[in-house]
N, C-alpha and C positions, 0 to 999 in steps of 0.2 A: 263272475264278473271279475275283471281285471283293474288295476289302476294305471291311470295314464301318469305322466311326467309330474303333474300338479296333485295327484295323489285321490283325483276323483274316480270313482268307481265307473268304468265303462265296458261296453262288449267289446269282445275280441271280433275282429272282422277278417275274413278271410283275404289273404294277400291277390289271390287269383280272381274270386268272383265276388269279393266285397260284401258278401252274406255273413251273418254273425253266426259264429261257432260256439255250440253248446259244448262246454268242457265236461268231459267224463268225471265222474265223483274221486276217481283215484288221482286227480291232479290236484295238488294243494298248493298252499302259497307259496313255497320253495320247491319248484319244478324244472327239471331241465329233461326233454325228450321231444319225442313225436306226437302229434296230434294232427287227426284228419278233419277235413271239412266234409261236413256232413251233406252239403250242396253240391258240390263238384268234385270231391274226392281227392284234391289235392292233399298232400302230405306235407306239413309245415313242422319247422324244429321252433320250440318254444322254450324260452327260459325264463323263469319268474323267480324273484326275490322278494318275499312279503308281498306276493300278489302284482309287484310292479313288473313290468314286462322289460327285460334286459336285452333280449335278443329274439329275433322273430325272423324268419325267413322260409321260403319255399326249398323243399329237398328233394320233391319227388312229386310228378304231375301224374294223373289218372290216365290222360291220353297216351303218353308214352307205355304205360305199363298195358294198357289195351290192345296199343297195336303190337306190341310184343307177344301178347298171349295169341293175338289172331295169327300173327306170322308163324308161331310155333303149332297152332292148330293146322295149318295148312301144309306145313312140312309134314307133319304126323300123317294127315290124310294123302298126300301125295305119294309117301312111302309105303302106304298099305294099298294104293291102287295098282293093280297090273298094268305093265308096260302095253301101251297100244301101238299096233302097225306090225 
């Protein structure tokens, strides 16, 4: 749980899909770094100070990463296939 601006405990919701994010155990009250959404795969930047959210934004989306992997796989496959004709 994190704290809202009034100091009340609240769930951290994903900025992309609005589902609750379960924070890993290594995230403590003063944390600065990445956190991933277990639902949609987006990577978010999170800065906590005494459990208060000071900064929170999307830094990478899963769709872009998956498209890049697919493109690389297609390229590898094309390079392995003999030329036709």
